[in-house]
N, C-alpha and C positions, 0 to 999 in steps of 0.2 A: 543290849539285849536283856530282856526281862528274865528273871529266874523265879521259879515256883518251888516252895518247900514241899517235898514229897518223901514221906517216910516209907521206904521200901521194905523194912523189917515188919512194921505193922501191916502193910499191905500183904506181904508173903504169908504172915501168920493168919490173917483173915481168910485168904484163899485156902490155906491148908486146913484150918479149923472149920470154916463154914461151908466151903465148896468142895471139901474133902479131896483136895489135890495133893499129890505127892509133894514132898519138900522140894524136890528139884523142879517140878512144874511151877510150884508156887513162886520159887526164887526167880526162875526164868521170866514168868509174867511180870514180877515186880521190877526186874531189871529193865525189860522192854518197855514198860509203861513210864518208868523213871526217864529213860533215854528220850522217849517221845515227848514227855512233858518238859524236859530241860532244853528242847530245841528252840529254834527261834519263835518267840511269842511276839505278837503285835502289841505295841503299847500306844497309848493315846498320843503321846508326843511323836512317836514314829509314824503313825497314821497322818497326823497333821503335817508333818514334814513331807511325806509322800504326797499328800493332797496339794500342798503348795507347789511342789515340784511339777506335778501333773498339770496344774492350772497354768503355770508358766510355760510349760511345753505346749499345751493347747493353744495358748495365746500366741506363741511364736508360730505354730502351725497355721493358725488363722490369718496371721499377718503375711506369712509366706504365700499362702493360697490366694489372699486378696491381691497381692503383688503379681503372682503368676497369672491370675485372671486378668488383670489390667494389661499386662504385657501381651497376652494372647489376643485380647480385645484389639489393641493397637496393631499387632501383626496382621490380624484378619482384616481390618479396616484398610491397611496399606495394600494387602494383597488383592483386595476387592476393588481398589481404585483403578488399577490397570485395566482389567477386563471391562470395568464400568466405563472407562474413558474410550476404549476401542469400540464398545457397543454404541456409545454416543456418537462417535465418528461415523460408524457404519449407518446409523440412523440418519444422521444429517446428510450423508452422501445419498442414501436411499430417498429421503425427502427431496433433494435437489434433482435426482433423476426422475422422480415422479412428476415434479413441477415441469421440468423440460418436456417430458413425454406428453403431459396434459396440454401445455401450450403448443406443442408441435401438432398434436391431434387437432386442437381448435384451429390453429393456422391452416392446416391441410384442408379441413372441412370448409373453412372460410373461402379458400381458393377455389374449392370444387364448387361451392355455391356461386361465387362470383363468376366462375367460368360458365356455369349453367345460365346464369342470368344473362351474361353477354351473348351466349349462343341464342338464347330465346329472343333477345332484342334484335339480333341480326336476322333471325328467321321471321320475326313479326314485321320488321321494317325491311322492306326490300330496297 
């Protein structure tokens, strides 16, 4: 903690003589200012220590945040894999059903056309 030299007597006399305060008021102001000045004052080395500490803390927070983001990214990817897999399975099933339906429709139409051709041949050839 830094200390500042402060002459309370001179300050009180100045307040009494130049500001025309009563001796009690001047002494009261002098004591109040002295106590305020003697409080914790920031020093250059104190600020540098604080700066270093804050920089270390910020770096630790940055590291923690990066780690947390990587963990979250990994968790999200794993959580999305299951629904993605289920969706791919459903799409594959749907694709297979569509192909079956398409070939079934083509086959049925082919049978109808063949039936019509055979019926025409029978009618045309007695």
